[in-house]
C-alpha atoms as an extended CHARMM CRD file, in Angstrom:
* protein
*
        89  EXT
         1         1  MET       CA            106.5400000000       77.7180000000       88.3500000000  PROA      1               0.0000000000
         2         2  ILE       CA            105.4340000000       76.2550000000       91.6750000000  PROA      2               0.0000000000
         3         3  PHE       CA            108.9160000000       74.8100000000       92.1570000000  PROA      3               0.0000000000
         4         4  LYS       CA            110.5130000000       78.2630000000       91.7750000000  PROA      4               0.0000000000
         5         5  LYS       CA            108.1040000000       79.7360000000       94.3250000000  PROA      5               0.0000000000
         6         6  MET       CA            108.8390000000       76.9060000000       96.7600000000  PROA      6               0.0000000000
         7         7  ILE       CA            112.5940000000       77.4520000000       96.3670000000  PROA      7               0.0000000000
         8         8  SER       CA            112.1500000000       81.1900000000       96.9380000000  PROA      8               0.0000000000
         9         9  VAL       CA            110.0620000000       80.6060000000      100.0620000000  PROA      9               0.0000000000
        10        10  PHE       CA            112.5830000000       78.0510000000      101.3260000000  PROA      10              0.0000000000
        11        11  ILE       CA            115.4970000000       80.4650000000      100.8570000000  PROA      11              0.0000000000
        12        12  ILE       CA            113.6130000000       83.2610000000      102.6050000000  PROA      12              0.0000000000
        13        13  ILE       CA            112.7310000000       80.9820000000      105.5280000000  PROA      13              0.0000000000
        14        14  CYS       CA            116.3760000000       79.8730000000      105.8220000000  PROA      14              0.0000000000
        15        15  PHE       CA            117.5610000000       83.4690000000      105.7930000000  PROA      15              0.0000000000
        16        16  ILE       CA            115.0620000000       84.5060000000      108.4720000000  PROA      16              0.0000000000
        17        17  THR       CA            115.9670000000       81.5190000000      110.6280000000  PROA      17              0.0000000000
        18        18  LEU       CA            119.6890000000       82.2250000000      110.4250000000  PROA      18              0.0000000000
        19        19  PHE       CA            119.1500000000       85.9420000000      110.9830000000  PROA      19              0.0000000000
        20        20  PHE       CA            117.3260000000       85.4040000000      114.2710000000  PROA      20              0.0000000000
        21        21  CYS       CA            119.4270000000       82.4840000000      115.4510000000  PROA      21              0.0000000000
        22        22  ASP       CA            122.2440000000       83.2120000000      117.8580000000  PROA      22              0.0000000000
        23        23  LEU       CA            125.0800000000       81.1360000000      116.4660000000  PROA      23              0.0000000000
        24        24  THR       CA            127.7460000000       82.3770000000      118.8550000000  PROA      24              0.0000000000
        25        25  THR       CA            127.5320000000       81.9820000000      122.5600000000  PROA      25              0.0000000000
        26        26  ALA       CA            130.3990000000       83.2950000000      124.6010000000  PROA      26              0.0000000000
        27        27  GLY       CA            130.9360000000       81.2020000000      127.6470000000  PROA      27              0.0000000000
        28        28  GLY       CA            133.0390000000       81.2120000000      130.7290000000  PROA      28              0.0000000000
        29        29  TRP       CA            135.8880000000       83.6760000000      130.7770000000  PROA      29              0.0000000000
        30        30  ASP       CA            134.8990000000       85.1900000000      127.3970000000  PROA      30              0.0000000000
        31        31  GLN       CA            132.0270000000       87.0010000000      129.0950000000  PROA      31              0.0000000000
        32        32  CYS       CA            134.2520000000       88.2130000000      131.9140000000  PROA      32              0.0000000000
        33        33  LYS       CA            137.3910000000       89.3720000000      130.1520000000  PROA      33              0.0000000000
        34        34  GLY       CA            135.8200000000       92.5700000000      128.8580000000  PROA      34              0.0000000000
        35        35  CYS       CA            135.8870000000       94.0650000000      132.3460000000  PROA      35              0.0000000000
        36        36  HSD       CA            138.5100000000       91.7830000000      133.8970000000  PROA      36              0.0000000000
        37        37  ASN       CA            141.3460000000       93.1840000000      131.8230000000  PROA      37              0.0000000000
        38        38  GLY       CA            143.6440000000       94.3790000000      134.5920000000  PROA      38              0.0000000000
        39        39  ASN       CA            142.4870000000       97.9940000000      134.3920000000  PROA      39              0.0000000000
        40        40  LEU       CA            138.8300000000       97.9430000000      135.3750000000  PROA      40              0.0000000000
        41        41  ALA       CA            138.9570000000       94.6710000000      137.3180000000  PROA      41              0.0000000000
        42        42  PRO       CA            141.6130000000       92.0260000000      138.0910000000  PROA      42              0.0000000000
        43        43  ASP       CA            142.6810000000       89.9770000000      135.0660000000  PROA      43              0.0000000000
        44        44  ALA       CA            142.7480000000       86.1770000000      134.7900000000  PROA      44              0.0000000000
        45        45  LYS       CA            146.3070000000       85.8700000000      136.1150000000  PROA      45              0.0000000000
        46        46  GLU       CA            145.5650000000       87.9600000000      139.2010000000  PROA      46              0.0000000000
        47        47  LEU       CA            142.3770000000       86.0190000000      139.9280000000  PROA      47              0.0000000000
        48        48  SER       CA            144.0270000000       82.6240000000      139.4870000000  PROA      48              0.0000000000
        49        49  ASN       CA            146.8090000000       83.7170000000      141.8780000000  PROA      49              0.0000000000
        50        50  LYS       CA            144.3090000000       85.0790000000      144.4140000000  PROA      50              0.0000000000
        51        51  TYR       CA            141.9350000000       82.0840000000      144.5290000000  PROA      51              0.0000000000
        52        52  ASP       CA            143.1640000000       78.5220000000      145.0390000000  PROA      52              0.0000000000
        53        53  THR       CA            140.0120000000       76.7270000000      143.9460000000  PROA      53              0.0000000000
        54        54  ALA       CA            136.9730000000       77.2490000000      141.7750000000  PROA      54              0.0000000000
        55        55  ASP       CA            134.7860000000       77.1040000000      144.9060000000  PROA      55              0.0000000000
        56        56  LYS       CA            136.5830000000       80.0810000000      146.4640000000  PROA      56              0.0000000000
        57        57  PHE       CA            136.4220000000       81.9550000000      143.1590000000  PROA      57              0.0000000000
        58        58  VAL       CA            132.6640000000       81.3670000000      142.8130000000  PROA      58              0.0000000000
        59        59  ALA       CA            132.0200000000       82.3040000000      146.4500000000  PROA      59              0.0000000000
        60        60  ALA       CA            133.9670000000       85.5570000000      146.0590000000  PROA      60              0.0000000000
        61        61  ALA       CA            132.1200000000       86.4320000000      142.8520000000  PROA      61              0.0000000000
        62        62  LYS       CA            128.7730000000       85.8410000000      144.5560000000  PROA      62              0.0000000000
        63        63  ARG       CA            129.7890000000       88.1210000000      147.4470000000  PROA      63              0.0000000000
        64        64  SER       CA            130.7840000000       90.9410000000      145.1050000000  PROA      64              0.0000000000
        65        65  GLU       CA            128.8560000000       94.1590000000      145.6360000000  PROA      65              0.0000000000
        66        66  ASN       CA            129.9340000000       95.6790000000      142.3130000000  PROA      66              0.0000000000
        67        67  SER       CA            126.8690000000       96.5340000000      140.2340000000  PROA      67              0.0000000000
        68        68  LEU       CA            128.5500000000       95.1770000000      137.0830000000  PROA      68              0.0000000000
        69        69  MET       CA            128.5770000000       91.7330000000      138.6970000000  PROA      69              0.0000000000
        70        70  ALA       CA            124.8400000000       91.7150000000      139.4860000000  PROA      70              0.0000000000
        71        71  SER       CA            123.7350000000       89.4990000000      136.6060000000  PROA      71              0.0000000000
        72        72  ILE       CA            126.8840000000       87.3690000000      136.5460000000  PROA      72              0.0000000000
        73        73  LYS       CA            126.8920000000       86.3740000000      140.1920000000  PROA      73              0.0000000000
        74        74  ARG       CA            123.4810000000       84.7120000000      139.8280000000  PROA      74              0.0000000000
        75        75  ASN       CA            124.8520000000       82.3600000000      137.1620000000  PROA      75              0.0000000000
        76        76  GLU       CA            126.9310000000       79.7580000000      139.0160000000  PROA      76              0.0000000000
        77        77  LYS       CA            127.4070000000       77.6370000000      135.8960000000  PROA      77              0.0000000000
        78        78  LEU       CA            129.0450000000       80.5700000000      134.0930000000  PROA      78              0.0000000000
        79        79  LEU       CA            131.2250000000       81.3350000000      137.1120000000  PROA      79              0.0000000000
        80        80  ARG       CA            132.4160000000       77.7210000000      137.2620000000  PROA      80              0.0000000000
        81        81  GLU       CA            133.1820000000       77.7620000000      133.5220000000  PROA      81              0.0000000000
        82        82  ALA       CA            135.1660000000       80.9730000000      133.9800000000  PROA      82              0.0000000000
        83        83  ALA       CA            137.0810000000       79.4330000000      136.8920000000  PROA      83              0.0000000000
        84        84  LYS       CA            137.9190000000       76.4250000000      134.7500000000  PROA      84              0.0000000000
        85        85  ASP       CA            138.9850000000       78.6650000000      131.8630000000  PROA      85              0.0000000000
        86        86  ILE       CA            141.4930000000       80.5410000000      134.0290000000  PROA      86              0.0000000000
        87        87  GLY       CA            142.9120000000       77.2820000000      135.3960000000  PROA      87              0.0000000000
        88        88  LEU       CA            141.1950000000       76.8390000000      138.7430000000  PROA      88              0.0000000000
        89        89  LYS       CA            140.1150000000       73.3710000000      139.8600000000  PROA      89              0.0000000000
């Protein structure tokens, strides 16, 4: 009887843990491509043609005055990942 209760508690704890755990983390370009689709903002191809290096890409993103970029431009690691994802070095 105690064993069945322990199994039940264990299963419930596992379910709760998995429910609150974020198993997917979009990184780099995945977080950008929703807006950078060519209609709302330049797509990956346009950006890779416009900026020669990741440093120029990151600097331009940080200078952006678009309100949609407010949270992104503070995250240099994400910007560098996005630059790498679109082929900038």
